[in-house]
C-alpha positions in Angstrom: -15.9 77.2 -45.9 -14.4 75.3 -42.9 -17.5 73.1 -42.7 -17.2 72.2 -46.3 -13.5 71.1 -45.8 -14.5 69.0 -42.8 -17.2 67.2 -44.7 -14.8 66.7 -47.6 -12.1 64.9 -45.5 -14.7 62.8 -43.7 -16.1 61.6 -47.0 -12.6 60.9 -48.3 -11.8 58.8 -45.3 -14.9 56.8 -45.8 -14.1 56.3 -49.4 -10.5 55.1 -48.7 -11.8 52.7 -46.0 -14.3 51.2 -48.4 -11.6 50.6 -51.0 -9.1 48.9 -48.6 -8.3 45.2 -48.8 -10.5 42.6 -47.0 -9.8 42.6 -43.2 -7.4 40.2 -41.6 -10.3 38.4 -40.0 -10.7 36.6 -43.4 -7.0 35.5 -43.6 -6.1 31.8 -43.0 -4.9 31.5 -39.4 -1.6 29.8 -38.4 -2.4 26.8 -36.1 0.3 24.7 -34.4 -0.1 21.0 -35.2 1.5 17.7 -34.0 2.3 15.0 -36.5 1.4 11.6 -35.3 4.1 8.9 -35.6 3.7 5.2 -35.1 6.3 3.8 -32.7 6.9 1.0 -30.3 5.3 2.1 -27.0 6.5 0.3 -23.8 3.8 0.2 -21.1 5.2 0.7 -17.6 3.5 0.1 -14.2 4.7 1.4 -10.9 4.7 -0.8 -7.8 5.1 0.5 -4.3 8.1 -1.1 -2.6 10.0 -1.0 0.7 13.7 -0.6 0.8 16.1 -2.7 2.8 19.9 -3.1 2.9 21.7 -5.9 1.1 22.2 -7.2 4.6 20.4 -6.0 7.7 21.8 -7.9 10.7 20.3 -7.6 14.1 22.8 -7.3 17.0 21.5 -9.4 19.8 22.4 -9.7 23.4 22.9 -13.5 23.7 23.4 -13.4 27.5 21.6 -11.5 30.2 23.2 -8.8 32.3 23.7 -5.1 32.8 25.3 -3.2 29.9 28.7 -1.9 30.9 30.0 -0.3 27.8 29.2 1.0 24.3 32.2 1.2 21.9 31.0 2.8 18.7 29.5 6.0 17.3 25.8 5.7 16.3 25.4 6.0 12.5 29.0 5.3 11.7 30.6 2.5 9.7 31.8 -0.4 11.9 34.2 -3.2 10.8 33.6 -6.9 11.1 34.9 -8.1 14.5 34.9 -4.6 16.0 33.8 -4.5 19.7 30.4 -2.9 20.0 29.0 -3.6 23.5 30.3 -5.0 26.8 27.9 -6.8 29.2 28.8 -7.4 32.8 30.9 -10.6 32.9 31.4 -11.5 36.5 28.9 -14.4 36.7 30.1 -15.8 33.4 33.7 -15.6 34.5 32.7 -17.4 37.7 30.9 -20.1 35.7 34.0 -20.6 33.5 36.2 -20.8 36.6 33.9 -23.4 38.1 33.9 -25.5 35.0 37.7 -25.2 34.8 37.9 -26.5 38.3 35.6 -29.5 37.5 37.8 -30.3 34.5 40.9 -30.3 36.8 39.0 -32.6 39.1 38.0 -34.9 36.3 41.6 -35.1 35.1 42.7 -36.1 38.5 40.1 -38.8 38.7 41.2 -40.0 35.3 44.8 -40.2 36.4 43.8 -42.2 39.4 41.7 -44.6 37.4 44.4 -45.0 34.8 46.9 -45.8 37.6 44.6 -48.3 39.2 44.0 -50.0 35.9 47.7 -50.2 35.3 48.2 -51.8 38.7 45.4 -54.4 38.3 46.1 -55.5 34.7 49.4 -57.4 35.6 47.7 -59.0 38.6 44.8 -60.1 36.6 47.1 -61.7 34.1 48.6 -63.8 36.9 45.2 -64.5 38.3 46.1 -62.6 41.5 42.8 -60.6 41.3 39.4 -61.6 40.1 38.1 -60.8 36.6 35.4 -58.7 38.3 38.1 -56.5 39.8 39.7 -56.0 36.4 36.3 -55.2 34.8 35.6 -52.7 37.5 39.0 -51.0 37.0 38.4 -50.8 33.2 34.9 -49.4 33.8 36.2 -46.7 36.2 38.9 -45.7 33.7 36.4 -45.3 30.8 34.0 -43.4 33.1 36.8 -41.1 34.1 37.7 -40.4 30.5 34.1 -39.6 29.8 34.0 -37.2 32.7 37.0 -35.4 31.4 35.4 -35.0 28.0 32.2 -33.8 29.6 34.1 -31.3 31.8 35.9 -30.0 28.7 32.6 -29.5 26.9 31.1 -27.7 29.9 34.1 -25.4 30.0 33.8 -24.6 26.3 30.1 -23.8 26.8 31.0 -21.6 29.8 33.7 -19.8 27.8 31.3 -19.3 24.9 28.8 -17.7 27.3 31.6 -15.5 28.6 32.5 -14.5 25.1 29.0 -13.3 24.5 29.5 -10.6 27.1 31.7 -8.8 24.4 29.3 -8.2 21.5 31.2 -7.7 18.2 30.1 -6.7 14.7 29.3 -9.7 12.6 29.7 -7.7 9.3 31.1 -4.5 8.1 28.4 -1.9 7.6 26.5 1.2 9.0 25.3 0.8 12.6 22.2 2.5 13.8 20.9 4.0 17.0 21.5 1.9 20.1 18.4 0.5 21.7 20.0 0.2 25.1 22.1 2.5 27.3 24.9 1.8 29.7 23.3 0.5 32.9 20.3 -1.1 31.2 19.6 -4.7 31.9 19.7 -6.5 28.5 19.3 -9.9 27.0 16.1 -11.0 28.6 12.5 -10.1 27.7 11.0 -7.6 28.4 14.4 -5.9 28.4 16.2 -5.2 25.2 17.4 -8.3 23.3 18.1 -6.7 20.0 20.6 -3.9 20.8 21.1 -2.5 17.3 21.2 -3.3 13.5 24.0 -3.2 11.1 23.2 -2.6 7.4 25.2 -3.1 4.3 23.9 -0.5 1.8 26.3 -0.6 -1.1 23.4 -2.4 -2.8 19.8 -2.0 -1.6 16.9 -4.4 -2.0 13.4 -3.4 -2.8 10.4 -5.8 -2.1 7.3 -5.2 -4.1 4.2 -7.2 -5.1 2.7 -8.1 -8.5 -0.9 -9.0 -8.9 -1.7 -12.3 -10.7 -2.6 -10.4 -13.9 0.6 -8.3 -13.9 2.7 -11.3 -13.2 1.2 -13.3 -16.1 1.5 -10.3 -18.5 5.1 -9.7 -17.7 6.3 -13.3 -17.8 4.3 -14.2 -20.9 6.4 -11.5 -22.6 9.6 -13.0 -21.3 8.6 -16.5 -22.4 7.7 -15.2 -25.8 11.2 -13.8 -26.0 12.7 -17.1 -24.8 13.8 -15.5 -21.5 13.3 -18.2 -19.0 15.8 -17.1 -16.3 15.6 -13.9 -14.4 19.4 -13.7 -14.5 19.3 -13.6 -18.3 21.4 -10.6 -19.4 18.4 -9.3 -21.4 16.6 -8.7 -18.1 19.5 -6.8 -16.6 19.1 -3.2 -15.6 15.4 -3.0 -16.7 13.9 -1.5 -13.6 13.7 2.1 -12.4 13.2 3.3 -8.9 11.0 6.4 -8.2 11.8 8.0 -4.9 9.3 9.5 -2.6 10.1 13.1 -3.8 9.2 12.1 -7.3 12.7 11.9 -8.7 13.9 8.9 -10.7 16.9 7.2 -9.1 19.9 7.3 -11.5 20.9 3.6 -11.1 18.9 0.9 -12.9 17.9 -2.3 -11.0 17.5 -6.0 -11.6 15.0 -8.6 -10.5 16.8 -10.6 -7.8 14.2 -13.2 -7.1 10.5 -14.0 -7.4 8.7 -15.9 -4.6 7.7 -19.5 -5.2 4.0 -18.9 -4.8 1.2 -16.3 -5.0 -0.3 -15.4 -1.7 -3.9 -16.8 -1.7 -5.0 -14.1 0.7 -3.8 -11.1 -1.3 -3.6 -12.6 -4.8 -0.1 -11.1 -5.2 3.4 -12.5 -5.5 6.5 -11.1 -3.9 9.3 -9.8 -6.2 12.6 -8.5 -4.9 14.8 -6.1 -6.9 18.3 -4.9 -6.3 19.7 -1.5 -7.1 23.4 -0.3 -6.8 23.8 2.4 -4.1 27.4 3.6 -4.4 26.6 7.0 -3.0 24.8 5.6 0.1 21.8 7.8 -0.7 19.2 5.1 -0.2 18.7 3.8 3.4 16.7 0.9 4.8 13.1 1.9 5.7 12.6 4.2 2.7 9.6 3.6 0.4 9.7 4.0 -3.4 8.0 2.9 -6.6 9.6 0.3 -8.8 8.8 1.1 -12.4 8.7 -2.1 -14.6 7.9 -2.6 -18.2 5.0 -5.0 -18.5 4.2 -4.8 -22.2 5.2 -3.2 -25.5 2.6 -1.9 -28.0 4.0 -2.2 -31.5 3.2 0.7 -33.9 1.4 2.5 -31.1 0.0 6.0 -31.6 0.9 8.6 -29.0 -0.6 12.1 -28.8 0.1 14.9 -26.4 -2.6 15.1 -23.7 -3.1 18.7 -24.5 -4.4 17.8 -27.9 -7.3 15.8 -26.5 -10.6 17.3 -25.3 -13.4 15.5 -23.5 -17.1 16.1 -24.1 -19.4 14.1 -21.8 -17.0 11.1 -21.6 -16.2 11.2 -25.3 -12.6 12.1 -26.2 -12.0 14.2 -29.4 -9.1 15.6 -31.4 -9.0 18.1 -34.2 -7.4 16.6 -37.3 -6.0 18.8 -40.1 -6.4 16.9 -43.4 -4.5 17.1 -46.6 -6.5 20.1 -47.7 -5.6 21.9 -44.5 -9.2 21.7 -43.3 -10.1 20.9 -39.7 -12.3 18.0 -38.8 -13.2 16.8 -35.3 -12.7 13.1 -34.7 -13.6 10.8 -31.9 -10.7 8.7 -30.5 -10.4 5.8 -28.1 -7.7 6.2 -25.5 -5.6 3.7 -23.5 -2.9 4.4 -20.9 -1.1 7.7 -20.2 2.6 7.5 -21.1 4.3 10.5 -19.6 2.7 13.6 -21.1 1.0 11.5 -23.8 -2.2 9.5 -24.4 -1.9 6.1 -26.0 -4.6 6.1 -28.8 -6.2 2.7 -29.4 -8.5 3.9 -32.2 -9.2 6.9 -34.3 -5.8 8.1 -35.7 -3.4 6.9 -38.3 0.4 7.2 -38.7 1.3 10.6 -40.3 -1.9 12.5 -39.5 -1.7 16.0 -38.1 -3.7 17.1 -35.1 -4.2 20.5 -33.6 -1.7 21.1 -30.8 -2.3 24.7 -29.7 -5.5 26.7 -29.8 -8.2 24.1 -29.7 -10.7 26.7 -28.7 -9.9 28.7 -31.9 -10.8 26.0 -34.4 -13.9 24.2 -35.6 -14.8 21.6 -38.1 -14.6 22.7 -41.7 -12.2 25.6 -40.9 -9.2 26.1 -43.2 -5.9 26.6 -41.4 -2.2 27.1 -42.1 -0.6 24.2 -40.2 2.7 25.0 -38.4 4.7 22.2 -36.8 4.6 22.7 -33.0 7.7 22.6 -30.8 7.2 19.6 -28.5 10.7 19.4 -26.9 9.2 20.0 -23.5 7.0 16.9 -23.6 8.0 13.9 -21.6 8.9 11.2 -24.1 11.5 9.3 -22.1 9.3 6.2 -21.9 9.0 5.8 -25.7 11.1 3.3 -27.6 11.8 4.1 -31.3 
């Protein structure tokens, strides 16, 4: 009896299973899709550049001697006119004193020549002395005057040399590490001549190079827009700076100048950009990449890179048509724009392509398209 019951329940289970609805494997799958939208697509290029201060002024020892004093803290802000270095001054003080003595001697000779001329002139008027005596007195007087002027000039030169023993800041800015220590002989090669550098970094300058092709592409666009002056306001704040850690500097930059010629050796032209640096984050000597817009593709088609598959050098996407059927389509790609590919051929505005689950679909398959969440994609380089 038990055996009969067991057989009955097994048969009932088989019957119920055979009468159940068709398995879920035959249901239409949900597939995430991305809707293609035509838009203006700016094309950016990155150019490696070196960073310098708005002013980087070398502090030079203009006279030779032993360094006697350093009057600043390395890495600090110094003010224009602030005393930085003191070089031994004894020999320059002696030279100044010698020139002062020569000036005094020249003045004495001038006074004597002037007195002699004053004595001879009345006598010459009365023919008491010869004309040659008068001429000699005049010549001596003029020579004495010239000697006084020469002595004054020599004294000024000696005092200038003496002043160079006290090295002062020519500008306000950040001073670097000293290249000479107290007791070092400076001011004469091979000893240190450049003692330090002061930089103004409230604005920084970035030098980078454009190839001939990039230069022509960029400035043809400017000419087409009737921008003939790099100071035109439409060219303001159109550069980005990418730092060595990959972050984008928050301040936008401007083209400051373009060199007058293309280097025939490298085929490149120097461009200098300026960026505000209010926080002082950027320092001379850093490297970065200047990102510049070199072109704009009107009605360009962008697709997420994850939507594209490659088979032996051929790029493909899965398109979901109006009947929700999948078809595989070949596309021709251009530049990468952030997380996107620029599609040159193969797609039209408004078409839907498979975004997630490319390995789950095939041509001819019917799907239920669901719009994908693409907020995480990098679209900050796309202009609407």
